[in-house]
C-alpha positions as CSV (number, residue, x, y, z in Angstrom):
1,M,-4.2,-20.0,7.3
2,K,-1.8,-22.0,5.4
3,G,0.2,-21.9,2.6
4,T,0.1,-24.4,-0.4
5,D,3.1,-26.7,-0.3
6,L,4.5,-24.6,-3.4
7,K,3.3,-21.4,-2.8
8,P,3.5,-18.6,0.0
9,T,0.4,-16.6,1.0
10,I,0.2,-13.1,-0.5
11,V,-1.0,-10.7,1.5
12,L,-2.5,-7.4,0.7
13,V,-2.9,-4.4,2.5
14,H,-5.0,-1.4,0.6
15,G,-4.6,1.7,1.9
16,A,-5.9,5.5,2.7
17,F,-9.0,6.2,0.2
18,A,-9.2,2.5,-1.0
19,E,-10.2,-0.5,0.4
20,S,-10.1,-4.2,0.0
21,A,-11.6,-4.6,-3.2
22,S,-9.5,-2.1,-4.9
23,W,-7.0,-5.2,-5.5
24,G,-9.8,-7.3,-7.1
25,G,-7.9,-7.7,-10.3
26,V,-4.6,-8.3,-8.8
27,I,-6.5,-11.3,-6.6
28,Q,-7.4,-12.6,-9.7
29,R,-4.5,-12.9,-11.4
30,L,-2.6,-14.3,-8.2
31,L,-5.4,-17.1,-7.4
32,D,-5.3,-17.8,-11.4
33,D,-1.2,-19.1,-10.6
34,G,-2.4,-21.1,-7.7
35,C,-1.3,-18.9,-4.4
36,P,-3.2,-18.4,-1.5
37,V,-4.2,-14.9,-1.4
38,I,-5.6,-12.8,1.7
39,A,-6.6,-9.0,1.4
40,A,-6.5,-7.7,4.9
41,P,-8.2,-5.5,6.7
42,N,-6.4,-2.0,7.2
43,P,-8.5,0.3,9.9
44,L,-6.8,3.8,8.9
45,R,-7.1,4.9,11.8
46,S,-3.1,4.8,13.8
47,L,-0.3,3.9,12.5
48,S,0.5,1.9,15.2
49,G,-2.9,0.1,15.5
50,D,-3.3,-0.8,12.0
51,A,0.2,-2.3,11.7
52,A,-1.3,-4.5,14.8
53,V,-4.2,-5.4,13.3
54,V,-1.7,-6.9,10.5
55,S,0.2,-8.1,12.4
56,S,-2.2,-10.5,14.5
57,L,-3.4,-11.7,11.4
58,L,0.0,-12.7,10.3
59,S,0.8,-14.7,13.3
60,T,-2.0,-16.9,12.4
61,I,-0.7,-17.7,8.6
62,E,1.5,-20.6,8.4
63,G,4.5,-20.6,6.2
64,P,6.5,-18.1,4.5
65,V,4.3,-14.8,3.6
66,V,5.0,-12.1,1.0
67,L,3.3,-9.0,2.5
68,V,2.3,-6.2,-0.5
69,G,1.3,-2.5,0.5
70,H,-0.3,0.0,-1.2
71,S,-0.1,3.8,-0.6
72,Y,-0.2,4.4,3.2
73,G,-0.5,0.4,3.1
74,G,3.3,0.5,2.8
75,A,4.2,2.3,6.2
76,V,1.7,-0.6,7.4
77,I,3.7,-3.6,6.0
78,S,6.6,-1.5,6.9
79,N,5.6,-2.1,11.2
80,A,3.7,-5.1,10.6
81,A,6.3,-7.2,9.2
82,V,8.4,-6.7,12.5
83,G,9.2,-9.9,14.1
84,H,7.5,-12.2,11.8
85,D,10.6,-14.3,10.3
86,H,8.2,-15.8,8.2
87,V,7.8,-13.0,6.2
88,K,10.0,-13.4,3.7
89,A,9.4,-10.5,1.0
90,L,7.9,-7.0,0.8
91,V,6.3,-5.5,-2.1
92,F,5.6,-1.6,-2.2
93,V,2.8,-0.8,-4.7
94,A,2.9,3.2,-5.4
95,A,3.4,3.1,-1.8
96,F,5.1,4.7,1.7
97,A,8.0,2.9,2.6
98,P,9.1,5.5,5.8
99,E,12.1,5.2,7.8
100,A,12.0,5.0,11.6
101,G,10.4,8.5,13.3
102,E,9.1,9.4,9.8
103,S,5.5,9.5,9.2
104,I,3.9,9.7,6.2
105,G,3.0,13.4,5.7
106,A,6.5,14.2,6.2
107,L,7.2,12.0,3.2
108,S,5.0,13.1,1.1
109,G,5.8,16.6,1.8
110,K,10.0,15.9,1.4
111,F,9.5,16.0,-2.7
112,P,7.4,18.7,-4.5
113,G,4.6,17.4,-6.5
114,S,1.9,16.2,-4.3
115,T,-1.8,17.5,-5.4
116,L,-3.4,15.8,-2.7
117,G,-4.2,18.8,0.1
118,G,-5.8,20.6,-2.2
119,T,-8.3,18.1,-2.7
120,L,-9.0,16.6,0.9
121,Q,-12.5,16.8,2.8
122,E,-12.2,17.2,6.4
123,V,-14.9,15.8,9.0
124,P,-14.0,16.4,12.6
125,L,-14.1,13.4,14.7
126,P,-15.9,13.6,18.5
127,D,-12.3,12.4,19.9
128,G,-10.5,15.7,18.4
129,T,-9.2,14.0,15.6
130,I,-10.2,14.3,12.2
131,D,-10.7,11.5,9.4
132,L,-9.6,12.8,5.1
133,Y,-11.2,12.1,2.5
134,I,-10.9,13.1,-1.4
135,R,-13.7,15.2,-2.7
136,Q,-15.7,13.1,-5.0
137,D,-15.5,15.7,-7.8
138,K,-11.4,15.9,-7.3
139,F,-11.1,11.8,-6.8
140,H,-10.6,10.7,-11.0
141,Q,-8.0,13.4,-11.8
142,Q,-6.2,13.0,-8.2
143,F,-6.5,9.0,-7.4
144,A,-7.4,7.4,-10.8
145,A,-7.1,9.5,-13.7
146,D,-6.0,6.3,-15.4
147,L,-9.5,4.5,-14.5
148,P,-13.0,5.2,-16.9
149,A,-14.7,7.6,-15.2
150,G,-17.6,5.5,-14.3
151,R,-15.1,2.8,-12.1
152,A,-13.8,6.2,-10.8
153,A,-17.1,7.2,-9.6
154,I,-17.7,3.8,-7.4
155,D,-14.2,4.1,-6.1
156,A,-14.9,7.9,-5.0
157,A,-18.2,6.8,-3.3
158,A,-16.4,3.8,-1.6
159,Q,-13.3,5.4,-0.8
160,R,-12.2,4.3,2.9
161,P,-10.4,7.9,4.9
162,L,-7.3,7.9,6.3
163,N,-7.2,9.5,10.3
164,T,-5.5,12.3,10.6
165,T,-3.4,10.1,14.0
166,A,-2.3,7.9,11.1
167,L,-1.4,10.6,8.6
168,N,1.4,12.0,11.4
169,E,2.2,9.1,13.7
170,A,6.0,8.6,13.3
171,S,7.1,4.7,11.9
172,G,8.8,2.0,14.6
173,E,11.9,0.2,13.2
174,P,10.7,-0.6,9.5
175,A,11.1,-4.2,8.7
176,W,12.4,-3.5,5.0
177,K,15.8,-2.8,6.7
178,S,16.2,-7.0,7.3
179,V,13.3,-7.9,4.6
180,P,14.2,-8.2,0.8
181,S,11.6,-5.4,-1.2
182,W,10.3,-5.0,-4.2
183,F,8.5,-1.4,-5.8
184,L,5.9,-0.4,-8.1
185,Y,5.4,3.3,-8.4
186,P,3.5,5.2,-11.0
187,E,5.0,7.9,-13.1
188,L,1.9,9.8,-12.8
189,D,1.3,9.8,-9.2
190,Y,-0.2,12.8,-7.3
191,N,-0.4,11.7,-4.0
192,I,3.3,10.3,-3.5
193,P,5.7,12.4,-5.9
194,L,7.7,10.2,-7.9
195,E,10.9,11.5,-6.8
196,A,9.6,10.0,-3.3
197,H,9.0,6.9,-4.4
198,R,12.6,6.8,-6.1
199,F,14.1,8.2,-3.0
200,M,12.4,5.2,-0.9
201,A,13.1,2.2,-3.3
202,E,16.7,3.6,-3.5
203,R,16.8,3.9,0.4
204,A,15.8,0.0,1.0
205,G,17.6,-1.2,-1.7
206,A,14.9,-2.4,-3.2
207,R,15.4,-6.0,-5.4
208,A,13.5,-4.3,-8.3
209,A,12.1,-0.9,-8.7
210,V,9.2,-0.9,-11.6
211,E,8.1,2.4,-12.8
212,L,5.0,2.3,-14.8
213,A,4.6,4.9,-17.3
214,G,1.6,6.9,-17.7
215,A,-0.1,5.5,-14.7
216,S,-1.8,7.2,-11.7
217,H,-1.8,6.2,-8.1
218,A,-4.4,3.5,-8.0
219,V,-2.4,0.9,-10.2
220,P,-3.7,-1.8,-8.0
221,A,-7.2,-1.2,-9.9
222,S,-5.5,0.6,-13.1
223,E,-2.7,-1.9,-13.7
224,P,-3.2,-5.1,-12.0
225,V,-1.0,-7.2,-14.3
226,A,2.2,-5.4,-13.5
227,V,1.5,-5.6,-9.9
228,A,0.6,-8.9,-10.3
229,E,3.6,-9.8,-12.0
230,L,6.0,-8.1,-9.3
231,V,4.2,-10.2,-6.5
232,L,4.4,-13.1,-8.5
233,D,8.6,-12.4,-9.0
234,A,8.8,-11.6,-5.2
235,A,7.1,-14.9,-4.2
236,R,9.4,-16.9,-7.0
237,S,12.8,-15.3,-5.2
238,I,11.5,-17.0,-2.0
239,G,10.3,-20.1,-3.1
């Protein structure tokens, strides 16, 4: 895979309770700007394993890359980019940016405000782990309150579960310590507390930190213009 002579390749990594189609509006705007785009698979099984999947994809891309993560996808890109010098920018979209040794479970509980725990449905698996879903009757308010109810119902039905291994596994040394980062986060995020977003952006020394008033955790779907603009800002900075 190879980007154009003028544009870096944009790699988008979805998070828990979502899937690659959640980037649809963002992808369209990036394509309209002439950027090559890949919506990467994220198995949502374990942080190290998921990062290895994305890392393998990065190894096939020639030229500079802007790596973008939503929600749990932020933890994945923090680990997947390590060792890939052609990843020139990281963009965290309502996303986790863990320090080495931190899990997303610990980060989400570091500050008050998350109501996610009370909305989860557990599905025990034969290997002893548990898959976590947001109950469909809670999904609209919890995850996507600024989307129309009909769209939220579709997204609730199509959601991909997060395994408890991914929730609790500690991050390795993160790429945001050496790769420039951009952050966008919603005011009304009920999955990751607003103060956690602010804390992570400041800790990472973000080049930009955009806070969207009234937005929900589902910003790739509900605010695709704002998300695409920040991604393009990051892409232009490495051009």
